[in-house]
BADRENTOR-930224 format. One record per residue (C-alpha): x, y, z; residue number from 1. Coordinates in steps of 0.02 Angstrom, whole numbers. Layout:
SITE      c1      c2      c3    k
SITE       X       Y       Z  NUM
...
***
This chain:
SITE      c1      c2      c3    k
SITE    6210    6815   -9408    1
SITE    6379    6841   -9495    2
SITE    6447    6971   -9383    3
SITE    6381    6869   -9230    4
SITE    6461    6711   -9300    5
SITE    6640    6795   -9324    6
SITE    6630    6870   -9146    7
SITE    6582    6695   -9068    8
SITE    6711    6597   -9172    9
SITE    6844    6730   -9125   10
SITE    6809    6698   -8934   11
SITE    6820    6514   -8972   12
SITE    6996    6546   -9044   13
SITE    7046    6642   -8888   14
SITE    7007    6491   -8793   15
SITE    6856    6564   -8687   16
SITE    6753    6424   -8713   17
SITE    6730    6249   -8625   18
SITE    6642    6128   -8524   19
SITE    6455    6173   -8532   20
SITE    6439    6189   -8343   21
SITE    6538    6134   -8193   22
SITE    6451    5966   -8146   23
SITE    6446    5887   -7968   24
SITE    6605    5929   -7882   25
SITE    6696    5848   -7740   26
SITE    6856    5861   -7649   27
SITE    7002    5766   -7716   28
SITE    7014    5645   -7570   29
SITE    6831    5585   -7575   30
SITE    6809    5406   -7587   31
SITE    6743    5355   -7758   32
SITE    6612    5237   -7699   33
SITE    6538    5389   -7613   34
SITE    6560    5510   -7743   35
SITE    6388    5514   -7823   36
SITE    6298    5580   -7660   37
SITE    6439    5692   -7606   38
SITE    6402    5881   -7597   39
SITE    6494    6019   -7683   40
SITE    6655    6036   -7581   41
SITE    6798    6069   -7706   42
SITE    6834    6094   -7890   43
SITE    6842    5922   -7958   44
SITE    6703    5856   -8073   45
SITE    6652    5671   -8034   46
SITE    6586    5572   -8167   47
SITE    6545    5377   -8199   48
SITE    6600    5367   -8382   49
SITE    6697    5215   -8352   50
SITE    6577    5133   -8246   51
SITE    6672    5187   -8094   52
SITE    6658    5359   -8007   53
SITE    6816    5460   -8059   54
SITE    6880    5635   -8075   55
SITE    6825    5693   -8248   56
SITE    7011    5751   -8275   57
SITE    7064    5569   -8248   58
SITE    6955    5486   -8377   59
SITE    7043    5470   -8547   60
SITE    6889    5494   -8641   61
SITE    6811    5653   -8729   62
SITE    6673    5681   -8602   63
SITE    6581    5835   -8536   64
SITE    6452    5850   -8398   65
SITE    6317    5966   -8322   66
SITE    6205    5949   -8171   67
SITE    6018    5934   -8168   68
SITE    6004    6092   -8062   69
SITE    6099    6198   -8190   70
SITE    5979    6134   -8316   71
SITE    5831    6182   -8218   72
SITE    5891    6359   -8175   73
SITE    5915    6387   -8363   74
SITE    5736    6355   -8393   75
SITE    5752    6197   -8488   76
SITE    5623    6056   -8461   77
SITE    5673    5902   -8564   78
SITE    5820    5800   -8583   79
SITE    5833    5834   -8761   80
SITE    5867    6016   -8719   81
SITE    6050    5965   -8663   82
SITE    6095    6001   -8854   83
SITE    6095    6186   -8805   84
SITE    6212    6158   -8670   85
SITE    6342    6051   -8751   86
SITE    6440    6088   -8918   87
SITE    6441    5934   -9034   88
SITE    6272    5868   -8972   89
SITE    6110    5887   -9069   90
SITE    5938    5801   -9059   91
SITE    5839    5763   -9210   92
SITE    5646    5724   -9211   93
SITE    5615    5685   -9397   94
SITE    5631    5504   -9462   95
SITE    5789    5540   -9562   96
SITE    5871    5633   -9412   97
SITE    5806    5540   -9263   98
SITE    5874    5539   -9081   99
SITE    6047    5605   -9013  100
SITE    6192    5651   -9124  101
SITE    6369    5675   -9076  102
SITE    6509    5740   -9184  103
SITE    6366    5751   -9313  104
SITE    6336    5557   -9303  105
SITE    6178    5490   -9244  106
SITE    6026    5367   -9288  107
SITE    5934    5390   -9449  108
SITE    5828    5223   -9436  109
SITE    5665    5292   -9515  110
SITE    5510    5190   -9469  111
SITE    5598    5024   -9471  112
SITE    5552    4929   -9321  113
SITE    5719    4844   -9281  114
SITE    5828    4994   -9302  115
SITE    5960    5023   -9161  116
SITE    6029    5186   -9096  117
SITE    6209    5245   -9145  118
SITE    6207    5353   -8980  119
SITE    6164    5259   -8834  120
SITE    6062    5323   -8681  121
SITE    6098    5251   -8510  122
SITE    5991    5294   -8364  123
SITE    6058    5248   -8182  124
SITE    6171    5112   -8264  125
SITE    6022    5037   -8377  126
SITE    6045    5045   -8561  127
SITE    5882    5126   -8640  128
SITE    5837    5058   -8812  129
SITE    5690    5162   -8851  130
SITE    5582    5297   -8778  131
SITE    5635    5430   -8643  132
SITE    5615    5382   -8468  133
SITE    5676    5558   -8415  134
SITE    5521    5668   -8454  135
SITE    5570    5796   -8319  136
SITE    5740    5858   -8260  137
SITE    5677    5879   -8073  138
SITE    5778    5730   -8006  139
SITE    5930    5726   -8113  140
SITE    6101    5720   -8031  141
SITE    6194    5749   -8188  142
SITE    6208    5717   -8369  143
SITE    6365    5661   -8451  144
SITE    6401    5658   -8636  145
SITE    6542    5526   -8692  146
SITE    6587    5563   -8870  147
SITE    6660    5432   -8984  148
SITE    6631    5239   -8983  149
SITE    6591    5167   -8810  150
SITE    6545    5002   -8853  151
SITE    6668    4915   -8740  152
SITE    6577    4951   -8580  153
SITE    6402    5013   -8653  154
SITE    6374    4888   -8797  155
SITE    6305    4903   -8976  156
SITE    6201    5058   -8946  157
SITE    6354    5160   -8908  158
SITE    6456    5151   -9068  159
SITE    6452    5337   -9088  160
SITE    6437    5391   -8896  161
SITE    6327    5384   -8748  162
SITE    6212    5501   -8646  163
SITE    6248    5434   -8474  164
SITE    6117    5502   -8346  165
SITE    6122    5487   -8160  166
SITE    5971    5521   -8056  167
SITE    5988    5566   -7865  168
SITE    6003    5421   -7752  169
SITE    5898    5409   -7589  170
SITE    5988    5456   -7435  171
SITE    5957    5362   -7263  172
SITE    6039    5500   -7163  173
SITE    5907    5632   -7167  174
SITE    5727    5689   -7220  175
SITE    5717    5812   -7353  176
SITE    5626    5867   -7500  177
SITE    5600    5989   -7651  178
SITE    5461    6074   -7744  179
SITE    5479    6167   -7904  180
SITE    5356    6259   -8027  181
SITE    5377    6370   -8179  182
SITE    5258    6457   -8301  183
SITE    5297    6527   -8467  184
SITE    5217    6576   -8629  185
SITE    5109    6465   -8722  186
SITE    5027    6416   -8552  187
SITE    5185    6314   -8520  188
SITE    5172    6241   -8345  189
SITE    5310    6138   -8269  190
SITE    5298    6065   -8097  191
SITE    5386    5934   -7996  192
SITE    5416    5880   -7810  193
SITE    5512    5755   -7731  194
SITE    5543    5689   -7549  195
SITE    5669    5579   -7470  196
SITE    5615    5474   -7332  197
SITE    5736    5378   -7217  198
SITE    5652    5209   -7185  199
SITE    5782    5146   -7064  200
SITE    5971    5192   -7023  201
SITE    6016    5090   -7174  202
SITE    5875    5122   -7302  203
SITE    5785    5259   -7377  204
SITE    5643    5293   -7501  205
SITE    5640    5435   -7628  206
SITE    5485    5479   -7727  207
SITE    5476    5604   -7871  208
SITE    5330    5664   -7974  209
SITE    5303    5791   -8114  210
SITE    5177    5867   -8225  211
SITE    5215    5979   -8386  212
SITE    5104    6054   -8524  213
SITE    5097    6180   -8657  214
SITE    4979    6245   -8779  215
SITE    5015    6219   -8969  216
SITE    5121    6341   -9076  217
SITE    5076    6294   -9251  218
SITE    4900    6363   -9323  219
SITE    4805    6249   -9431  220
SITE    4704    6377   -9526  221
SITE    4611    6254   -9632  222
SITE    4543    6149   -9480  223
SITE    4538    6297   -9364  224
SITE    4649    6200   -9228  225
SITE    4819    6242   -9148  226
SITE    4937    6098   -9154  227
SITE    5106    6058   -9059  228
SITE    5025    6060   -8882  229
SITE    5085    5924   -8759  230
SITE    5033    5869   -8591  231
SITE    5133    5737   -8486  232
SITE    5147    5672   -8310  233
SITE    5235    5533   -8216  234
SITE    5350    5489   -8072  235
SITE    5490    5379   -8005  236
SITE    5508    5294   -7842  237
SITE    5681    5228   -7779  238
SITE    5720    5118   -7633  239
SITE    5901    5105   -7565  240
SITE    5941    4968   -7444  241
SITE    6124    4941   -7363  242
SITE    6111    4800   -7239  243
SITE    6282    4791   -7223  244
SITE    6453    4888   -7274  245
SITE    6471    4747   -7409  246
SITE    6304    4740   -7481  247
SITE    6174    4866   -7561  248
SITE    6017    4854   -7656  249
SITE    5949    4986   -7756  250
SITE    5776    4969   -7837  251
SITE    5693    5101   -7957  252
SITE    5519    5103   -8046  253
SITE    5469    5249   -8152  254
SITE    5309    5289   -8268  255
SITE    5271    5420   -8380  256
SITE    5135    5470   -8503  257
SITE    5132    5605   -8643  258
SITE    4994    5658   -8758  259
SITE    5013    5766   -8913  260
SITE    4889    5872   -8995  261
SITE    4921    5869   -9184  262
SITE    5028    5744   -9284  263
SITE    5217    5713   -9255  264
SITE    5245    5794   -9420  265
SITE    5216    5977   -9380  266
SITE    5231    6036   -9568  267
SITE    5211    6197   -9650  268
SITE    5252    6243   -9825  269
SITE    5414    6304   -9870  270
SITE    5420    6295  -10054  271
SITE    5279    6262  -10177  272
SITE    5284    6154  -10341  273
SITE    5263    6220  -10510  274
SITE    5074    6243  -10556  275
SITE    5096    6184  -10737  276
SITE    5029    6018  -10675  277
SITE    4842    6045  -10641  278
SITE    4849    5929  -10508  279
SITE    4973    6035  -10405  280
SITE    4874    6191  -10447  281
SITE    4717    6110  -10380  282
SITE    4798    6062  -10219  283
SITE    4901    6220  -10176  284
SITE    4810    6350  -10268  285
SITE    4697    6412  -10111  286
SITE    4842    6466  -10007  287
SITE    4818    6649  -10031  288
SITE    4624    6629   -9988  289
SITE    4684    6538   -9834  290
SITE    4806    6679   -9774  291
SITE    4961    6563   -9792  292
SITE    5126    6613   -9889  293
SITE    5249    6473   -9913  294
SITE    5418    6513   -9848  295
SITE    5550    6468   -9709  296
SITE    5455    6583   -9590  297
SITE    5285    6503   -9625  298
SITE    5195    6445   -9463  299
SITE    5019    6408   -9536  300
SITE    4978    6229   -9584  301
SITE    4842    6191   -9711  302
SITE    4829    6015   -9678  303
SITE    4654    5939   -9701  304
SITE    4673    5787   -9596  305
SITE    4674    5763   -9404  306
SITE    4826    5725   -9295  307
SITE    4870    5664   -9119  308
SITE    4972    5535   -9030  309
SITE    5017    5474   -8859  310
SITE    5133    5347   -8770  311
SITE    5170    5276   -8606  312
SITE    5339    5240   -8549  313
SITE    5387    5131   -8392  314
SITE    5503    5019   -8314  315
SITE    5600    4951   -8165  316
SITE    5775    4904   -8119  317
SITE    5873    4819   -7968  318
SITE    6045    4847   -7944  319
SITE    6143    4745   -7816  320
SITE    6317    4780   -7755  321
SITE    6415    4664   -7656  322
SITE    6594    4677   -7597  323
SITE    6706    4528   -7620  324
SITE    6856    4588   -7518  325
SITE    6922    4737   -7619  326
SITE    6825    4692   -7775  327
SITE    6640    4736   -7805  328
SITE    6519    4625   -7891  329
SITE    6371    4716   -7977  330
SITE    6213    4640   -8045  331
SITE    6088    4752   -8140  332
SITE    5919    4679   -8193  333
SITE    5806    4792   -8298  334
SITE    5639    4786   -8387  335
SITE    5562    4931   -8494  336
SITE    5396    4954   -8588  337
SITE    5340    5078   -8711  338
SITE    5153    5071   -8752  339
SITE    5104    5190   -8900  340
SITE    4922    5246   -8918  341
SITE    4825    5264   -9074  342
SITE    4886    5385   -9191  343
SITE    4830    5490   -9343  344
SITE    4925    5600   -9466  345
SITE    4932    5657   -9652  346
SITE    5095    5696   -9749  347
SITE    5026    5795   -9890  348
SITE    5039    5959   -9837  349
SITE    4873    6029   -9920  350
SITE    4698    6049   -9886  351
SITE    4671    5903  -10014  352
SITE    4678    5735   -9934  353
SITE    4811    5632  -10028  354
SITE    4898    5531   -9883  355
SITE    4810    5476   -9728  356
SITE    4870    5361   -9593  357
SITE    4797    5281   -9437  358
SITE    4926    5177   -9344  359
SITE    4868    5081   -9199  360
SITE    5037    5118   -9121  361
SITE    5186    4994   -9094  362
SITE    5222    4923   -8925  363
SITE    5399    4886   -8866  364
SITE    5476    4788   -8721  365
SITE    5652    4760   -8671  366
SITE    5731    4647   -8537  367
SITE    5913    4656   -8492  368
SITE    6038    4575   -8363  369
SITE    6211    4631   -8327  370
SITE    6338    4550   -8204  371
SITE    6504    4634   -8187  372
SITE    6661    4628   -8071  373
SITE    6767    4789   -8032  374
SITE    6939    4805   -7962  375
SITE    6976    4926   -7819  376
SITE    7011    5105   -7875  377
SITE    7196    5138   -7855  378
SITE    7256    4964   -7890  379
SITE    7391    4938   -8014  380
SITE    7273    4853   -8138  381
SITE    7104    4938   -8129  382
SITE    6968    4845   -8221  383
SITE    6785    4810   -8252  384
SITE    6733    4644   -8330  385
SITE    6568    4555   -8355  386
SITE    6430    4485   -8464  387
SITE    6273    4562   -8527  388
SITE    6112    4490   -8604  389
SITE    5961    4575   -8672  390
SITE    5792    4543   -8773  391
SITE    5704    4670   -8870  392
SITE    5532    4648   -8936  393
SITE    5449    4769   -9056  394
SITE    5257    4749   -9097  395
SITE    5134    4617   -9062  396
SITE    4980    4551   -9140  397
SITE    4882    4698   -9103  398
SITE    4983    4826   -9175  399
SITE    4938    4875   -9349  400
SITE    4979    5010   -9472  401
SITE    4851    5075   -9593  402
SITE    4876    5209   -9734  403
SITE    4781    5266   -9885  404
SITE    4843    5362  -10041  405
SITE    4731    5455  -10149  406
SITE    4852    5498  -10301  407
SITE    4722    5586  -10407  408
SITE    4632    5697  -10283  409
SITE    4542    5818  -10312  410
SITE    4502    5758  -10487  411
SITE    4469    5578  -10431  412
SITE    4424    5501  -10268  413
SITE    4490    5323  -10294  414
SITE    4594    5255  -10142  415
SITE    4758    5150  -10143  416
SITE    4779    5052   -9992  417
SITE    4970    5066   -9986  418
SITE    4977    4958   -9825  419
SITE    4900    4811   -9917  420
SITE    4754    4827   -9788  421
SITE    4817    4835   -9611  422
SITE    5001    4791   -9589  423
SITE    5077    4710   -9446  424
SITE    5275    4710   -9413  425
SITE    5368    4616   -9267  426
SITE    5545    4606   -9225  427
SITE    5636    4509   -9086  428
SITE    5821    4555   -9057  429
SITE    5922    4453   -8932  430
SITE    6106    4499   -8887  431
SITE    6236    4419   -8782  432
SITE    6399    4491   -8744  433
SITE    6561    4485   -8628  434
SITE    6676    4618   -8600  435
SITE    6831    4681   -8508  436
SITE    6893    4861   -8493  437
SITE    7045    4925   -8387  438
SITE    7193    5025   -8360  439
SITE    7365    4965   -8310  440
SITE    7480    5084   -8209  441
SITE    7646    5059   -8276  442
SITE    7710    5201   -8163  443
SITE    7631    5344   -8066  444
SITE    7634    5447   -8231  445
SITE    7609    5316   -8371  446
SITE    7459    5197   -8390  447
SITE    7402    5084   -8531  448
SITE    7217    5084   -8578  449
SITE    7133    4926   -8660  450
SITE    6966    4843   -8673  451
SITE    6869    4715   -8778  452
SITE    6692    4674   -8800  453
SITE    6626    4526   -8899  454
SITE    6437    4509   -8938  455
SITE    6321    4400   -9033  456
SITE    6161    4458   -9102  457
SITE    6006    4356   -9160  458
SITE    5871    4459   -9251  459
SITE    5704    4388   -9312  460
SITE    5572    4500   -9400  461
SITE    5399    4458   -9481  462
SITE    5271    4557   -9573  463
SITE    5091    4517   -9637  464
SITE    4938    4613   -9671  465
SITE    4743    4579   -9663  466
SITE    4597    4666   -9750  467
SITE    4555    4834   -9674  468
SITE    4360    4838   -9643  469
SITE    4359    5033   -9661  470
SITE    4452    5016   -9833  471
SITE    4410    4851   -9894  472
SITE    4475    4809  -10077  473
SITE    4360    4844  -10225  474
SITE    4221    4939  -10133  475
SITE    4174    5109  -10067  476
SITE    4269    5155   -9914  477
SITE    4165    5141   -9749  478
SITE    4205    5327   -9706  479
SITE    4133    5383   -9873  480
SITE    4301    5454   -9940  481
SITE    4307    5358  -10107  482
SITE    4327    5194  -10199  483
SITE    4463    5072  -10139  484
SITE    4555    4993  -10278  485
SITE    4584    4798  -10270  486
SITE    4721    4738  -10166  487
SITE    4768    4572  -10091  488
SITE    4835    4547   -9905  489
SITE    5004    4497   -9892  490
SITE    5039    4326   -9813  491
SITE    5164    4308   -9677  492
SITE    5344    4351   -9723  493
SITE    5486    4319   -9605  494
SITE    5666    4363   -9609  495
SITE    5819    4329   -9484  496
SITE    6000    4365   -9461  497
SITE    6131    4327   -9338  498
SITE    6313    4369   -9311  499
SITE    6447    4400   -9187  500
SITE    6589    4536   -9183  501
SITE    6691    4641   -9072  502
SITE    6722    4816   -9010  503
SITE    6856    4883   -8909  504
SITE    6988    5005   -8873  505
SITE    7177    5021   -8835  506
SITE    7285    5162   -8785  507
SITE    7383    5252   -8659  508
SITE    7384    5411   -8545  509
SITE    7529    5502   -8487  510
SITE    7516    5626   -8329  511
SITE    7635    5761   -8346  512
SITE    7584    5830   -8181  513
SITE    7435    5772   -8062  514
SITE    7331    5904   -8163  515
SITE    7397    5889   -8343  516
SITE    7360    5724   -8445  517
SITE    7396    5675   -8624  518
SITE    7302    5532   -8690  519
SITE    7273    5433   -8852  520
SITE    7160    5295   -8895  521
SITE    7105    5193   -9052  522
SITE    6937    5120   -9042  523
SITE    6818    5001   -9146  524
SITE    6630    5026   -9126  525
SITE    6505    4903   -9190  526
SITE    6317    4902   -9221  527
SITE    6252    4740   -9258  528
SITE    6157    4673   -9416  529
SITE    5970    4690   -9430  530
SITE    5813    4628   -9545  531
SITE    5680    4765   -9573  532
SITE    5510    4773   -9635  533
SITE    5441    4936   -9663  534
SITE    5283    4979   -9572  535
SITE    5179    5034   -9712  536
SITE    5214    4923   -9859  537
SITE    5313    4787   -9784  538
SITE    5462    4808   -9888  539
SITE    5598    4692   -9825  540
SITE    5777    4749   -9814  541
SITE    5933    4664   -9744  542
SITE    6051    4787   -9660  543
SITE    6229    4742   -9642  544
SITE    6328    4771   -9475  545
SITE    6404    4951   -9452  546
SITE    6582    4973   -9388  547
SITE    6678    5131   -9347  548
SITE    6861    5152   -9311  549
SITE    6906    5301   -9200  550
SITE    7066    5387   -9164  551
SITE    7071    5505   -9024  552
SITE    7217    5616   -8958  553
SITE    7187    5736   -8815  554
SITE    7236    5837   -8666  555
SITE    7150    5868   -8498  556
SITE    7221    6000   -8393  557
SITE    7188    6115   -8242  558
SITE    7296    6269   -8206  559
SITE    7306    6418   -8088  560
SITE    7252    6316   -7937  561
SITE    7114    6230   -8032  562
SITE    7037    6391   -8087  563
SITE    7056    6356   -8266  564
SITE    7005    6195   -8345  565
SITE    7051    6164   -8513  566
SITE    7023    6004   -8621  567
SITE    7047    5966   -8797  568
SITE    7055    5820   -8922  569
SITE    7079    5774   -9094  570
SITE    6970    5639   -9176  571
SITE    6956    5538   -9338  572
SITE    6812    5418   -9363  573
SITE    6791    5307   -9516  574
SITE    6619    5215   -9530  575
SITE    6586    5067   -9646  576
SITE    6411    5013   -9686  577
SITE    6333    5165   -9591  578
SITE    6149    5110   -9546  579
SITE    6047    5260   -9612  580
SITE    5878    5293   -9695  581
SITE    5807    5358   -9866  582
SITE    5636    5402   -9918  583
SITE    5587    5301  -10072  584
SITE    5437    5409  -10114  585
SITE    5319    5319   -9993  586
SITE    5409    5283   -9830  587
SITE    5577    5288   -9757  588
SITE    5692    5128   -9780  589
SITE    5837    5079   -9682  590
SITE    5987    5046   -9776  591
SITE    6184    5045   -9776  592
SITE    6292    5190   -9839  593
SITE    6457    5124   -9908  594
SITE    6576    5228   -9822  595
SITE    6582    5382   -9711  596
SITE    6709    5491   -9609  597
SITE    6702    5617   -9470  598
SITE    6857    5705   -9425  599
SITE    6891    5866   -9317  600
SITE    6927    5928   -9141  601
SITE    6843    5974   -8984  602
SITE    6874    6101   -8849  603
SITE    6809    6105   -8679  604
SITE    6861    6249   -8551  605
SITE    6800    6335   -8401  606
SITE    6866    6481   -8304  607
SITE    6808    6507   -8101  608
SITE    6863    6680   -8101  609
SITE    6806    6700   -7920  610
SITE    6670    6620   -7814  611
SITE    6556    6747   -7888  612
SITE    6600    6739   -8080  613
SITE    6630    6590   -8193  614
SITE    6637    6564   -8382  615
SITE    6612    6406   -8478  616
SITE    6591    6347   -8656  617
SITE    6637    6226   -8790  618
SITE    6680    6211   -8982  619
SITE    6659    6060   -9091  620
SITE    6728    6055   -9273  621
SITE    6661    5893   -9363  622
SITE    6687    5882   -9540  623
SITE    6576    5734   -9591  624
SITE    6579    5666   -9774  625
SITE    6514    5509   -9865  626
SITE    6651    5427   -9956  627
SITE    6532    5302  -10047  628
SITE    6351    5318  -10050  629
SITE    6234    5267  -10183  630
SITE    6049    5309  -10143  631
SITE    5885    5366  -10211  632
SITE    5899    5524  -10319  633
SITE    5817    5674  -10237  634
SITE    5683    5765  -10330  635
SITE    5794    5926  -10330  636
SITE    5973    5866  -10358  637
SITE    6105    5977  -10302  638
SITE    6231    6065  -10420  639
SITE    6374    5954  -10460  640
SITE    6275    5784  -10440  641
SITE    6192    5680  -10577  642
SITE    6063    5547  -10566  643
SITE    6067    5381  -10652  644
SITE    5963    5229  -10677  645
SITE    5995    5074  -10585  646
SITE    6011    4899  -10659  647
SITE    5813    4876  -10661  648
SITE    5802    5030  -10788  649
SITE    5673    5118  -10672  650
SITE    5744    5171  -10503  651
SITE    5839    5340  -10514  652
SITE    5999    5338  -10412  653
SITE    6138    5463  -10361  654
SITE    6318    5434  -10298  655
SITE    6321    5549  -10145  656
SITE    6505    5538  -10117  657
SITE    6571    5703  -10037  658
SITE    6403    5743   -9958  659
SITE    6398    5783   -9773  660
SITE    6289    5668   -9660  661
SITE    6111    5733   -9644  662
SITE    6082    5828   -9492  663
SITE    6263    5852   -9460  664
SITE    6337    6037   -9430  665
SITE    6517    6056   -9469  666
SITE    6538    6164   -9313  667
SITE    6447    6202   -9156  668
SITE    6482    6303   -9005  669
SITE    6422    6353   -8833  670
SITE    6479    6507   -8733  671
SITE    6415    6527   -8545  672
SITE    6434    6647   -8400  673
SITE    6372    6613   -8225  674
SITE    6355    6753   -8076  675
SITE    6313    6711   -7897  676
SITE    6322    6868   -7799  677
SITE    6300    6861   -7598  678
SITE    6192    7007   -7548  679
SITE    6196    6963   -7363  680
SITE    6198    6802   -7253  681
SITE    6019    6767   -7304  682
SITE    6009    6817   -7488  683
SITE    6099    6784   -7649  684
SITE    6066    6854   -7825  685
SITE    6118    6741   -7974  686
SITE    6111    6754   -8155  687
SITE    6175    6655   -8308  688
SITE    6192    6673   -8499  689
SITE    6209    6538   -8627  690
SITE    6239    6555   -8814  691
SITE    6219    6413   -8934  692
SITE    6273    6409   -9120  693
SITE    6257    6281   -9249  694
SITE    6313    6297   -9430  695
SITE    6219    6259   -9591  696
SITE    6146    6080   -9586  697
SITE    6087    5979   -9738  698
SITE    5939    5862   -9710  699
SITE    5942    5756   -9866  700
SITE    6099    5704   -9971  701
SITE    6127    5791  -10137  702
SITE    5969    5887  -10114  703
SITE    5965    6071  -10167  704
SITE    5844    6134  -10047  705
SITE    5835    6022   -9891  706
SITE    5943    6132   -9778  707
SITE    5945    6243   -9632  708
SITE    6066    6395   -9626  709
SITE    6168    6429   -9471  710
SITE    6088    6500   -9317  711
SITE    6117    6547   -9140  712
SITE    6011    6562   -8985  713
SITE    6035    6643   -8821  714
SITE    5966    6588   -8662  715
SITE    5959    6702   -8500  716
SITE    5909    6670   -8318  717
SITE    5915    6762   -8163  718
SITE    5846    6736   -7981  719
SITE    5857    6772   -7801  720
SITE    5857    6661   -7654  721
SITE    5943    6597   -7504  722
SITE    6131    6545   -7515  723
SITE    6107    6370   -7457  724
SITE    5964    6335   -7592  725
SITE    5828    6337   -7469  726
SITE    5724    6433   -7587  727
SITE    5735    6532   -7753  728
SITE    5624    6633   -7869  729
SITE    5685    6679   -8035  730
SITE    5639    6716   -8221  731
SITE    5718    6643   -8384  732
SITE    5706    6666   -8569  733
SITE    5744    6531   -8697  734
SITE    5789    6593   -8872  735
SITE    5803    6776   -8825  736
SITE    5813    6848   -9002  737
SITE    5664    6737   -9061  738
SITE    5784    6654   -9193  739
SITE    5678    6541   -9306  740
SITE    5749    6370   -9349  741
SITE    5666    6200   -9380  742
SITE    5694    6013   -9337  743
SITE    5702    5980   -9519  744
SITE    5670    6047   -9701  745
SITE    5620    5904   -9815  746
SITE    5539    5880   -9988  747
SITE    5351    5855   -9983  748
SITE    5295    5681  -10022  749
SITE    5180    5647  -10160  750
SITE    5213    5824  -10243  751
SITE    5304    5879  -10397  752
SITE    5485    5942  -10378  753
SITE    5509    6101  -10294  754
SITE    5388    6060  -10144  755
SITE    5462    6070   -9977  756
SITE    5405    6078   -9793  757
SITE    5467    6151   -9632  758
SITE    5464    6027   -9488  759
SITE    5430    6146   -9346  760
SITE    5496    6132   -9169  761
SITE    5443    6230   -9009  762
SITE    5631    6277   -8981  763
SITE    5621    6378   -9126  764
SITE    5538    6520   -9045  765
SITE    5562    6637   -8892  766
SITE    5493    6579   -8727  767
SITE    5494    6695   -8569  768
SITE    5446    6624   -8399  769
SITE    5462    6628   -8213  770
SITE    5513    6491   -8086  771
SITE    5510    6464   -7908  772
SITE    5589    6321   -7799  773
SITE    5596    6276   -7619  774
SITE    5693    6144   -7523  775
SITE    5647    6071   -7348  776
***
């Protein structure tokens, strides 16, 4: 990878990189209110990063965008795959690296029930606090990535940025539809279809449905099973009613279900502990006989325990827009629900049962109401102001966690019920906010930017446990797996917190020319306090509010008759009390890191060489560093760091000052090329290529072995079809060079030092497929 990395970075330095792809484009004189449904007719990208439709080049925010069609043509299937299209975007699937990351910063809330997201997800103007309502890319209009604190308009879940998603609106003017299907290795099937039906001259119904599946990719040689397979299906219905020019009503309902074969923790052994301890030799001494060799490239599991999970995600929203003269009043009411099915998993990595768990699944619900007023575009003072209220509930009386530890297996079969029977955790989070965000045009060239949001949060949490009938105290386990040591269920424990604070931004923009803009902002992001009870043992922690101060200075420019777009910015983010997680030997616990900084720069550029050929790409350099973080000392401490005992004389701690944030690459880059070559009036050939690179990542602070070296992937796509998009057939390949990488590399729980596991991901292997699409 060394020569490839040098070549890639050299290309970046020469400025050949930029925006991941050209998002929806409209002519410069298009009315903002109609921009979201306007077809491509020019060279300006339209986004809604500021809650109003604007040219991307007019928005003083570090924002990038890509269309859903471009994602589909690349062979991608899931929303999380946008990380391979945008520099500075990553998605983690392990508890200590969960959710989206921007500039290296994201959520690491572990299994705590009341953790909030640092990077927010917004779908059709609705804040999504949990789950993923976009399990198929088939009806996406575009995806926008807003980097840096965006809490002024998007609230507490946007302290580090926002993934802003817009799906395609119904169109009352005509009947049309689309069908798409692809097939790839591992029996990967991806199919979706949509239809738009005008109901009247001023209303329309759009219906979308999808089905996806793939076989597993991890072989469990002990159980004779293949893990990692998924099956999902669902749909979305949207109704748009515009009875007058002043009123519109937009109603959306969606449902999706996903089932997974195998545990969420798709682990293989990376490193083994020493065998001086007879217990370790007994647990891991049979690997050779099973044909398994521990290492980074190990794709075989020896886990003895079964694994499965499922979830249903559904919700509805209603957006009402009403014109009050030149102003617009918007009301957005939304409700969402996530139902997790029963699960089973183990986290001991061996063919000897040590840790087993059978959670019943945690259900969540969310209700929100936003009311805002927007000034007309082009006025001297452009603003959006409003109020927002939400309630999130996590867990109910039927949601129980169960986990058992057999610490002496295989020498003794006694069982420690570490969840104190069956544990129940519930949380309710209420939030109320008021906000104002605007731009004052001092002159045609110079504008002042400012905004403020004040919010107040109430959080209540509880935990209790009951006797587990399968693993009752001081008796043989009902499943015959051993004798359960005595335990006493935990009586009801409660905790609560409440606090109000603010987020906001201020700055200015200066347009040197209509196509060249300088901007600078200072922003404050805020993530409220919480009280958590861990799901397994009910350990209570009080988590302080997280704040971030951001300084961003940038340029947005288009030159050579808008053929070249070059956007760049410098940023400095300083976090206080970063909400993160640490593994305490049994489970992940949410806590605060004392201090943390992220500083660097971002480049987005694109070059439309001709109507046939275009280049695009991006580069993000983000130097993340803890300035103060006392946390649990890892089993294998990194050179230069020393562990010390806490005041209790038992707990081993380490000061992780100077360490990068877990899961944060120092630099990441994308480079893309796109060709659309007309053959005749009825036929067009297209091909595209995308290169993604991410530098070395550390997955646990001050740990000597929990890391992933830098890697790059290449995606290719090509197809032939009608120039107007009526039909297209094509082929694609993801991860062309079969570059192996993992979701995480972490220390194996309940094992001696030196034991590590790979957390496998489907994207860490090559996938070749074919696809077909038709529009009518």
